[in-house]
C-alpha positions in Angstrom: 121.0 107.9 111.0 120.3 111.5 110.1 117.7 114.2 109.7 116.2 113.9 106.2 116.9 112.2 102.9 118.3 115.3 101.2 120.8 116.1 103.9 121.8 112.4 104.3 122.3 112.1 100.5 124.5 115.2 100.5 126.5 113.9 103.5 127.1 110.6 101.7 128.4 112.6 98.6 130.6 114.6 100.9 132.1 111.5 102.4 132.9 110.2 99.0 134.4 113.6 98.1 136.6 113.4 101.1 137.8 110.0 100.2 138.5 111.1 96.6 140.5 114.0 98.0 142.5 111.6 100.1 143.2 109.4 97.1 144.4 112.4 95.1 146.4 114.0 98.0 149.6 112.1 97.1 149.2 112.8 93.4 149.1 109.0 92.8 145.6 107.8 92.5 145.8 104.0 92.6 143.3 101.6 91.2 143.0 99.9 94.6 141.9 103.3 96.0 139.3 103.7 93.3 138.0 100.2 94.0 137.8 100.9 97.7 136.0 104.2 97.1 133.5 102.4 94.9 133.0 99.8 97.5 132.4 102.3 100.3 130.0 104.3 98.0 128.1 101.1 97.3 128.0 100.3 101.0 126.5 103.7 101.9 124.0 103.6 99.0 125.6 105.7 96.2 125.8 104.6 92.6 128.7 104.9 90.2 127.1 107.8 88.4 127.2 109.8 91.7 130.8 108.9 92.2 131.7 110.3 88.7 129.7 113.4 89.5 131.4 114.0 92.8 134.9 113.1 91.4 134.6 116.0 88.9 134.7 118.6 91.7 135.1 117.0 95.1 136.1 120.3 96.7 132.5 121.4 96.2 131.2 119.0 98.8 131.7 120.0 102.3 131.2 117.4 105.0 128.8 118.2 107.8 129.9 115.8 110.5 127.1 113.5 111.7 126.1 114.0 115.3 126.7 110.4 116.3 130.2 109.6 117.4 130.0 106.1 115.9 129.2 107.6 112.4 132.0 110.1 112.7 134.4 107.3 113.7 133.3 105.2 110.7 134.3 108.1 108.4 137.7 108.3 110.1 138.1 104.6 109.6 137.2 105.0 105.9 140.0 107.5 105.6 142.5 105.5 107.5 141.9 102.3 105.6 141.9 104.2 102.2 145.2 105.8 103.2 146.7 102.3 103.9 145.2 100.6 100.8 148.0 101.2 98.4 150.7 100.2 101.0 152.3 103.7 100.9 151.2 106.2 103.5 152.5 109.6 102.6 152.8 112.8 104.5 150.1 114.6 102.4 147.6 111.8 103.3 148.4 112.0 107.0 147.9 115.8 106.9 144.5 115.4 105.3 143.6 112.7 107.8 144.5 115.0 110.7 142.4 117.9 109.3 139.5 115.6 108.6 139.8 114.1 112.1 139.6 117.5 113.7 136.6 118.4 111.5 135.0 115.2 112.7 135.5 116.3 116.3 138.5 114.1 117.2 141.6 115.4 118.8 145.0 115.3 117.1 146.3 112.7 119.5 143.5 110.2 118.8 144.0 110.6 115.0 147.7 110.4 115.4 147.4 107.2 117.4 145.1 105.7 114.8 147.5 106.6 112.1 150.3 104.9 114.0 148.3 101.7 114.3 147.6 101.7 110.6 151.3 102.3 109.9 152.3 99.5 112.3 150.2 97.0 110.2 151.1 98.0 106.6 149.6 94.8 105.1 147.2 92.1 106.2 144.5 92.5 108.8 144.7 95.0 111.6 143.9 93.5 115.0 140.6 95.0 116.1 141.9 95.2 119.6 144.7 97.6 118.4 142.1 100.1 117.2 139.8 99.6 120.2 142.7 100.2 122.6 143.3 103.6 121.0 139.6 104.5 121.2 139.4 103.4 124.9 142.3 105.6 125.7 140.3 108.7 124.7 136.9 107.7 126.1 135.6 110.1 128.7 
């Protein structure tokens, strides 16, 4: 996926830091959000000790977006689904998602359309076709 182990490890910590910042952005860190962050950390190969370390000062970890668009989209998905996980999408979370989307190289319209899809399906599964339709709209 990326250059070398050190940079990859730092990128993974920065992804978790971004998710932690998202969970804290509405001043209501929910247990479901913590569980989801733990699950994502586990999926990308980080242990609980690393999560605790990152959670102390998430602002210290600056995400260097991966070069592959698929990897950047995965990070955006993590943010979108975390934002949705507690069933209450707040303005602060949306703002952070827009900023992160821009940093990941996506335009505001794509991020906004993705947020609208998430909001249109507040519970239960999101039809994969709904997300793919948004992505197709912005393909070059």
